[in-house]
Kinemage of the C-alpha trace (Angstrom):
@kinemage 1
@onewidth
@group {chain A} dominant
@subgroup {mainchain}
@vectorlist {calphas} color= white
{ca unk a 1} P -64.067 17.906 11.069
{ca unk a 2} L -61.061 16.091 10.054
{ca unk a 3} L -61.537 13.533 12.308
{ca unk a 4} L -64.988 12.794 11.207
{ca unk a 5} L -63.549 12.291 7.579
{ca unk a 6} L -60.753 10.325 8.555
{ca unk a 7} L -62.770 8.020 10.935
{ca unk a 8} L -65.630 7.522 8.419
{ca unk a 9} L -62.704 6.506 5.447
{ca unk a 10} L -60.769 4.204 7.940
{ca unk a 11} L -63.996 2.568 8.466
{ca unk a 12} L -65.350 2.375 5.135
{ca unk a 13} L -62.242 0.800 4.253
{ca unk a 14} L -62.238 -1.746 7.118
{ca unk a 15} L -65.871 -2.692 6.024
{ca unk a 16} L -64.833 -3.512 2.610
{ca unk a 17} L -62.203 -5.814 4.266
{ca unk a 18} L -65.201 -7.400 6.463
{ca unk a 19} L -66.864 -8.134 3.452
{ca unk a 20} L -63.988 -9.548 1.480
{ca unk a 21} L -62.820 -11.948 4.268
{ca unk a 22} L -66.382 -13.252 4.526
{ca unk a 23} L -67.020 -16.608 3.131
{ca unk a 24} L -70.571 -15.803 2.542
{ca unk a 25} L -70.131 -12.327 1.232
{ca unk a 26} L -72.101 -13.643 -1.859
{ca unk a 27} L -75.298 -13.438 0.033
{ca unk a 28} L -75.393 -10.003 0.385
{ca unk a 29} L -74.094 -6.620 -1.170
{ca unk a 30} L -70.578 -5.417 -1.026
{ca unk a 31} L -71.591 -1.680 0.258
{ca unk a 32} L -73.580 -3.250 3.139
{ca unk a 33} L -70.737 -3.729 5.979
{ca unk a 34} L -69.081 -0.281 4.869
{ca unk a 35} L -72.134 1.547 4.938
{ca unk a 36} L -73.598 0.362 8.110
{ca unk a 37} L -70.081 0.971 9.641
{ca unk a 38} L -69.903 4.452 8.424
{ca unk a 39} L -73.244 5.378 9.694
{ca unk a 40} L -72.412 4.043 12.947
{ca unk a 41} L -68.939 5.765 12.848
{ca unk a 42} L -70.605 9.103 11.976
{ca unk a 43} L -73.417 8.911 14.717
{ca unk a 44} L -70.899 7.846 17.450
{ca unk a 45} L -68.530 10.582 16.378
{ca unk a 46} L -71.076 13.398 16.606
{ca unk a 47} L -72.437 11.714 19.922
{ca unk a 48} L -68.889 11.943 21.390
{ca unk a 49} L -68.155 15.543 20.139
{ca unk a 50} L -71.681 16.859 21.529
{ca unk a 51} L -70.643 15.009 24.865
{ca unk a 52} L -67.644 17.286 25.028
{ca unk a 53} L -65.141 14.194 24.726
{ca unk a 54} L -63.196 15.770 21.705
{ca unk a 55} L -60.425 18.304 21.597
{ca unk a 56} L -59.409 18.067 25.392
{ca unk a 57} L -56.194 17.259 26.805
{ca unk a 58} L -56.196 13.692 27.309
{ca unk a 59} L -59.424 12.901 25.464
{ca unk a 60} L -58.598 14.045 22.143
{ca unk a 61} L -57.716 10.364 20.992
{ca unk a 62} L -61.688 9.398 21.972
{ca unk a 63} L -63.277 10.884 18.763
{ca unk a 64} L -60.502 9.466 16.467
{ca unk a 65} L -60.404 5.927 17.744
{ca unk a 66} L -63.527 4.959 19.647
{ca unk a 67} L -65.755 5.505 16.573
{ca unk a 68} L -63.715 3.548 14.327
{ca unk a 69} L -63.772 0.617 16.640
{ca unk a 70} L -67.577 1.008 16.944
{ca unk a 71} L -68.176 1.194 12.953
{ca unk a 72} L -65.931 -1.664 12.626
{ca unk a 73} L -67.562 -3.758 15.307
{ca unk a 74} L -71.112 -2.988 13.737
{ca unk a 75} L -69.393 -3.835 10.008
{ca unk a 76} L -68.233 -7.272 11.516
{ca unk a 77} L -71.631 -8.270 13.198
{ca unk a 78} L -73.522 -7.245 10.359
{ca unk a 79} L -71.385 -9.443 8.071
{ca unk a 80} L -71.771 -12.246 10.193
{ca unk a 81} L -75.298 -12.073 11.200
{ca unk a 82} L -76.604 -11.446 7.612
{ca unk a 83} L -74.358 -13.956 5.987
{ca unk a 84} L -75.505 -16.563 8.287
{ca unk a 85} L -79.243 -15.998 8.043
{ca unk a 86} L -79.121 -15.094 4.259
{ca unk a 87} L -77.258 -18.425 3.745
{ca unk a 88} L -79.393 -20.709 5.755
{ca unk a 89} L -82.532 -18.722 3.746
{ca unk a 90} L -80.919 -19.491 0.427
{ca unk a 91} L -80.229 -23.208 1.313
{ca unk a 92} L -83.896 -23.511 2.732
{ca unk a 93} L -85.355 -22.145 -0.488
{ca unk a 94} L -83.214 -24.003 -2.700
{ca unk a 95} L -84.085 -27.377 -1.165
{ca unk a 96} L -87.447 -26.709 -1.410
{ca unk a 97} L -87.243 -25.775 -4.984
{ca unk a 98} L -85.267 -29.110 -5.498
{ca unk a 99} L -88.174 -31.245 -3.708
{ca unk a 100} L -90.504 -30.112 -6.326
């Protein structure tokens, strides 16, 4: 259970770093990448433990590292995708409002 807590906390920290380094971070909330990343981390950790990949000699690193990598990738992907889409949408709405 400690590996789940450590993995989720590490992913939350990385999600906050993703948000802070995104140049379009004003278009979405600060908690979005961190929460999405932690959810992916918790789900993937649960799946890996239920699949029997944890707490075995030679495989004990998998529930520690792989969920953090998957959660961080989800946070990064969400930040890039949502930041780009929301920025385009905001510019289009602002342009339409200024044309009036």
